[in-house]
N, C-alpha and C positions, 0 to 999 in steps of 0.2 A: 504494500499500499504506500502511495505517495502522500506525505503530510506536508502541507504548506502552512507555515506558522508566520502570520503577518507581523508578529512582534520582532522578527529577525530583519525585516525590511521597513525602514521608517516610511510611514504614510499616514493619511488622515484617519485611518482605522485606529492607530495608536491614540490619537486624541479622543475619539469617540468612546474607545474602551475605558480610558481614564475617567471620563465623565460618568459612564455607567457604573463604575466601581465606587465613585466618590459618594460618601454619606451625605455630603453637603449638596451635591447636584442631583442625585438620583431621586430625591423626594418630589421633584417636579415630574409628574407622570407623563405629561405631554412631551417634555424633552426626552425622557427615558425611552418612550416609544419611537420618537423620531430618530434618536441615536441608533436604535436597533435597525430601524428602516434604512438609515444611511449606510450602516455597515453592510447590510444586504445589497444595497445598490453597488457599493464598490466591489463586493465579492462577485456579484453577477457579472460586472465588467471583466474581472480577472478570469472567471470561468469561461466567458465568451471567447477568450483567446484560444481556448483548447478545443473548440467545436469545429465541425466541418462547415464549409461554405461552398455555395454554387456561384459561378460567375453568370451574371445576367446583364442584359442590355436594357437600360432605362431611357425612355424617351423624355427629353427635356424640351423646353420651348425653342431651343436653338440647335438641337441635334440628339445624338445617341451617346450616352455615357456608360462605359463598362463599370459594373458595380458588383458587390458581393453581398449575398444574403445567406443567413444561417440555413443549412440544409438539415441539420439535426433536429428531430422532433423532441422538444424538451418538455418534461413534466416536472413541475415543482410540487414537492410533497412537504407538508407542514404538520408538526406535532403540536396539538393544542396544549395550552392556550398561549404560553409565552411566545410561541413561534409565529403568531399572526402578524405582528408589526414587522418582524424579520422577513417574513414571507412577502409582505407588500413591497419591501425594497427590491427583492428579486423580481417580482411581477412588474414593477414599474420599468424594468430594463428588458426583461423577456416578456414583452407585452402580448405575444401570440402563444405563449406557453399554455399547455393544459395543466390542470391543478389537481392534486390529491390531498386529502385531509385525513389524519389519523388522530384519534383521541386515546392517548396513553397516560395512565396515572398510577401513582403509588398508593398501595393499600397497606397500612402499617399493621402488622401482626403484633408487634411489641414496639416499645419506644424507639428502638434502633434497627428494627427488622421489618422489611416490607417486601411485597410482591408487586410486580408491574402488571397491569391489566390493560387490554385493548378493548374499548367499548364500542368504537365506531370507526368505520373506514369508508371513504368515498373516493374512487379513483377511476380514471380511464384505463384502457388497456396499455400495458407497458411494454409489450414485446417489441424489441428492436429500438426503443427509444432511449433518450438520455434522461436518467432520473437524478434529480437534485433534491436531497432530503435536508431540510433546514430546521434546526433547533438551536436556540441560543446557548443553552448550557448542556455540555456533554460531560455529565458527572461520572457515572459508572458504565455507561454504554448499554445498559439493559433495555431501556425504553427505545433507544435507536435500533437495537437489534430486533426486538419484538415488532416494532413498526415496519421494519424492512421485511420480516417474515410475512407479516400481514399483507404488505404491498405485493409480495411475490405471488399471491393468489390471483393477481390481476395480469400476470405475465412476467417474462424475463427481460429486463432492460439490457440494452447493449452496453451502456456506460453508467457508472454510478459516481455521484459526487455527494459528499457529506459536508455541510457547512454549519459551523458553530462559532459563537462569539468567544466563549471561553471553554476550553476543553481540559480535562485533567489527564495526566500521563497514564493513569490506570485505565481511564476510558479509552484512550488511544490504543493501548495494548490490547484491550478487550476487543475493540472494533477490528483491529488488524486480524484477529483470529476468526471473527464472525463474518466478515465481508470478503468478497472476491479480491484477489491480490491486485487487480487493475483499478480498484477503487481509489479515488483521490479525496482526502480529507483536508478541508480548509478551515483554519482556526484563526480567530483574531488574536488570541494569545493562548499560552498553555501554562497551567498551574500544576505544581508538583503534588499537591495533597488533596484528599477529600477526608472530611471528619467522620465521626461515628454515625451521623445522620445522613451520610452520603451527599453532603453539600461540598462543593468545591471551595478550597481554602487557598489564597484569600478570596477568590471569586468575587461575587457582588451581592449575594443574598438570593432571595426568591425572585426570579425575573418575572414570573407571572404576577405576583403580588405587586411588584414595583411598577409594572405596566398598567394594571387594571384595578388595584386595590386588594386589601387582605381578604382572603376567602374564609368562610366559617368552616 
């Protein structure tokens, strides 16, 4: 698996990640959602460089211009709920992409032990397409793997990209074992630890709660 860590290359993603992490800035929910969206936009642009293109002739008012259009069929898959603003960033660039949605959640058996459940999936056929799975926080990799397995019921994609804002090293190692070797993982930054509750440390907290408010 190829891992792209944007922390290793200075860009605006670094600035947006710092604002998402900051306890002083992240209380502004609108800005938090917008920063997730903006990181999605930049990652979408970077992923676009890896796609296949067709050469086409476009008629302008003054003649014919040779151009390139994406030939890959892109499907953007999002894990609810924190993934929604991140997803919109990708969708604003891949405006003709098809979309898939998966509801994956943790159900705690004890204070520090949980199972991941899939409750909902809506997806187009995936056979031969480029699947981009977006989820801001890649903590253990369990939700990502189960979501991927659920999506495979809709077909086998030709290419797979995983996009996260913050990934733990443990999750990266887990995903490397669970996904095809040709998968590319894009991370805004990589943190070394997860705590006993399986939250990334230093991370940024609960992305869903910060984007939409605390859940009961």
